[in-house]
C-alpha positions in Angstrom: -11.1 22.1 -29.1 -10.1 24.4 -26.5 -11.9 22.0 -24.2 -10.6 18.5 -25.2 -7.1 20.6 -25.3 -7.6 21.2 -21.7 -8.8 17.1 -21.2 -5.6 15.9 -22.8 -3.6 18.4 -20.7 -5.4 17.3 -17.6 -4.8 13.8 -18.3 -1.1 13.3 -19.3 -0.6 15.3 -15.6 -2.6 12.7 -13.9 -1.3 9.9 -15.7 2.3 11.0 -14.9 1.6 11.0 -10.8 -0.5 7.8 -10.8 1.9 6.1 -13.1 5.2 6.8 -11.4 2.9 6.3 -8.1 1.9 2.1 -9.4 5.5 1.7 -10.4 6.9 2.0 -7.0 3.3 0.9 -5.1 3.7 -1.9 -3.0 1.3 -5.0 -4.9 1.6 -2.7 -8.5 5.1 -2.3 -8.5 6.6 -5.7 -8.9 8.4 -7.1 -11.3 5.7 -10.5 -11.7 2.6 -7.8 -12.3 2.9 -7.1 -16.0 3.3 -3.8 -17.3 -0.2 -3.5 -19.4 -1.7 -4.6 -16.6 -0.3 -1.2 -14.2 -0.4 0.8 -17.5 -4.4 -0.2 -17.8 -4.8 0.5 -14.1 -3.1 4.1 -14.4 -5.5 4.4 -17.6 -8.3 4.2 -15.8 -7.7 6.0 -12.8 -6.9 8.6 -14.6 -10.1 9.0 -16.9 -12.1 8.6 -13.3 -10.2 11.8 -12.1 -10.2 13.5 -15.0 -13.6 15.7 -15.1 -13.1 16.0 -11.2 -9.8 17.7 -11.3 -10.1 19.3 -14.4 -11.0 23.1 -13.4 -8.4 22.7 -11.3 -5.8 22.2 -13.3 -3.5 24.3 -14.4 -4.5 25.6 -18.1 -2.3 24.5 -21.1 1.6 26.0 -21.9 1.8 27.7 -24.8 4.9 25.1 -25.7 6.8 21.7 -24.5 9.3 24.0 -22.8 6.2 25.7 -20.3 5.1 21.3 -20.0 8.1 20.2 -18.8 8.7 21.8 -15.6 4.8 20.5 -14.9 5.5 16.8 -16.4 8.3 16.6 -14.4 6.8 18.0 -10.6 4.3 15.6 -11.1 6.5 12.9 -11.9 8.3 13.5 -8.6 5.6 13.9 -6.7 4.3 10.8 -7.7 7.5 9.2 -7.0 7.9 10.4 -3.8 3.9 8.9 -2.9 4.9 5.6 -4.1 8.7 5.2 -2.7 7.7 6.3 0.8 6.3 3.2 0.8 8.6 1.2 -1.6 11.1 2.2 1.5 9.5 0.1 4.0 9.2 -3.3 1.6 13.0 -2.9 2.5 12.4 -4.4 5.9 11.2 -7.7 4.7 15.1 -8.0 2.9 16.9 -6.7 6.2 14.8 -9.8 7.9 15.5 -12.1 6.0 19.2 -11.4 5.7 19.6 -11.2 9.3 18.0 -14.1 9.8 19.9 -16.0 7.3 23.3 -15.4 9.0 21.7 -16.1 12.6 20.5 -18.8 11.6 23.4 -20.3 9.4 21.7 -19.7 6.2 23.1 -17.1 4.9 24.6 -18.4 1.8 21.6 -20.2 0.7 20.5 -18.7 -2.7 17.0 -18.7 -4.4 15.2 -17.0 -7.5 13.0 -13.8 -5.6 10.1 -13.8 -8.0 9.0 -10.2 -6.6 12.9 -8.9 -7.0 13.4 -10.9 -10.5 16.7 -11.8 -9.0 19.1 -14.1 -6.8 18.8 -13.2 -2.7 18.7 -14.6 0.3 16.5 -18.0 0.9 14.6 -16.1 3.9 14.9 -13.0 2.1 12.5 -14.2 -0.9 10.7 -16.1 2.1 9.5 -12.6 3.3 9.0 -11.2 0.1 6.6 -13.4 -1.1 4.8 -13.5 2.6 5.0 -9.4 2.7 3.4 -9.7 -0.7 0.6 -11.7 0.5 0.2 -9.9 3.1 -0.4 -6.5 1.0 -2.9 -7.9 -1.5 -4.9 -10.3 1.8 -4.7 -6.3 3.4 -6.4 -4.6 0.3 -2.8 -2.1 0.8 -2.9 -2.0 -2.7 -6.3 -0.8 -3.1 -5.3 2.3 -0.7 -1.8 2.9 -2.2 -4.4 3.4 -5.6 -6.8 5.5 -3.1 -4.0 7.6 -1.6 -2.7 8.4 -5.3 -6.2 10.2 -5.6 -6.8 11.6 -2.2 -2.9 13.6 -3.0 -4.4 15.6 -5.7 -6.1 17.5 -2.5 -2.8 18.3 -0.9 -0.8 18.8 -4.2 -3.4 20.0 -6.9 -2.1 19.3 -10.5 0.7 20.9 -11.4 1.9 22.3 -7.6 5.6 22.0 -6.8 6.5 18.8 -5.3 7.0 18.5 -1.1 10.8 18.5 -1.3 10.6 20.2 2.0 9.3 17.3 3.6 10.1 14.6 1.2 13.7 14.1 2.5 12.7 14.2 6.2 9.6 11.3 5.2 12.4 9.4 3.2 14.6 9.1 6.0 12.6 8.2 8.3 11.4 5.4 6.4 14.5 3.8 5.8 15.3 4.1 9.8 12.0 2.7 9.9 12.9 -0.3 7.5 15.8 -1.4 9.2 14.1 -1.1 12.9 11.4 -3.3 11.2 13.6 -5.6 9.7 15.6 -6.0 13.0 12.0 -6.5 15.1 11.2 -9.5 12.5 14.4 -11.3 13.0 14.7 -10.6 16.7 13.5 -14.1 17.8 16.1 -15.7 16.0 18.8 -13.4 16.8 18.0 -14.3 20.8 17.9 -17.6 19.6 21.2 -17.5 17.9 22.9 -15.5 20.6 22.1 -18.2 23.1 22.8 -21.2 20.9 26.1 -20.3 20.3 26.8 -19.2 23.9 26.1 -22.5 25.2 28.4 -23.8 22.4 31.1 -21.6 23.4 31.3 -22.9 26.5 30.6 -26.2 25.5 33.5 -26.2 23.4 35.5 -25.0 26.1 34.8 -27.7 28.2 35.6 -30.5 25.5 37.8 -29.0 23.3 38.3 -32.6 21.5 34.6 -32.2 20.1 33.7 -29.8 16.8 31.0 -28.5 19.1 29.7 -25.9 16.2 29.9 -29.1 13.4 27.8 -31.3 15.6 25.5 -28.9 16.6 24.9 -26.9 13.3 21.8 -28.7 12.0 19.8 -28.8 15.7 20.6 -25.1 15.6 19.3 -24.5 12.0 15.9 -27.0 13.0 15.7 -24.6 16.3 16.3 -21.2 14.2 13.5 -22.4 12.1 11.3 -23.4 14.5 11.7 -20.3 16.3 11.2 -17.9 13.2 8.1 -20.1 12.5 6.5 -19.2 15.7 7.3 -15.0 16.2 7.2 -15.1 12.2 3.4 -13.8 12.4 3.6 -11.2 14.6 6.5 -9.3 13.2 5.0 -9.5 10.0 1.9 -8.1 11.5 4.4 -5.2 12.9 5.7 -4.3 9.9 1.8 -4.6 7.9 0.8 -1.9 10.8 3.5 0.5 9.3 3.0 -0.1 6.1 -0.8 0.6 6.8 0.8 4.0 8.7 2.6 5.1 5.6 0.6 4.7 3.3 -2.4 6.7 5.2 -0.3 9.8 5.7 -1.5 10.4 2.3 -4.8 10.5 3.0 -7.3 13.4 4.2 -8.1 13.3 7.6 
């Protein structure tokens, strides 16, 4: 009975951390992924890790008051692991918003399936492209591997890495904005040059509503520039995502 209680206690600790990671991890924590699928993945990972980590886990507490701090600690650790990588997904939202404003399609809205709500049309497109790249590159498996490897650095019941988490989160937010601007940089440069040329032309020929006449060509040029430069920008973003996920892997 004591051994069964120990395994149940270890399973509760493991499930709390892994479930928190899968709730936020890219590829797993999307609105399109059924909750039952994430629950099944967390249960399978817990069943696979429980026999290995049972000996290193703290003993079961005598009451719920002793269990609550350990459960909260595991939950915080899982949220930190998954949230650090999830923050980089917001780079695609930043890139989409900036691209929309620069191209003249900032007010065009579309349902974003990954978020379950309306967003800028380019933001929805970038989110779907990013999710496709995450699945194609295997980053969803890397996140599950990182969640399992985190027990080597932070054993079950260990305090969450709160000291380094704040610095890491601030760095991830800064990287998200930087990557978003980098992805949209070709369209930003094109928009600056096009608006400068249109401004000069409107000063030379003030009788013509130059911006209204040239708006379709500006949008078409921005979309063409985006088509040529999007691949390189997304590859840079994918490398940053992989680097962030590998921070929790040993070695």
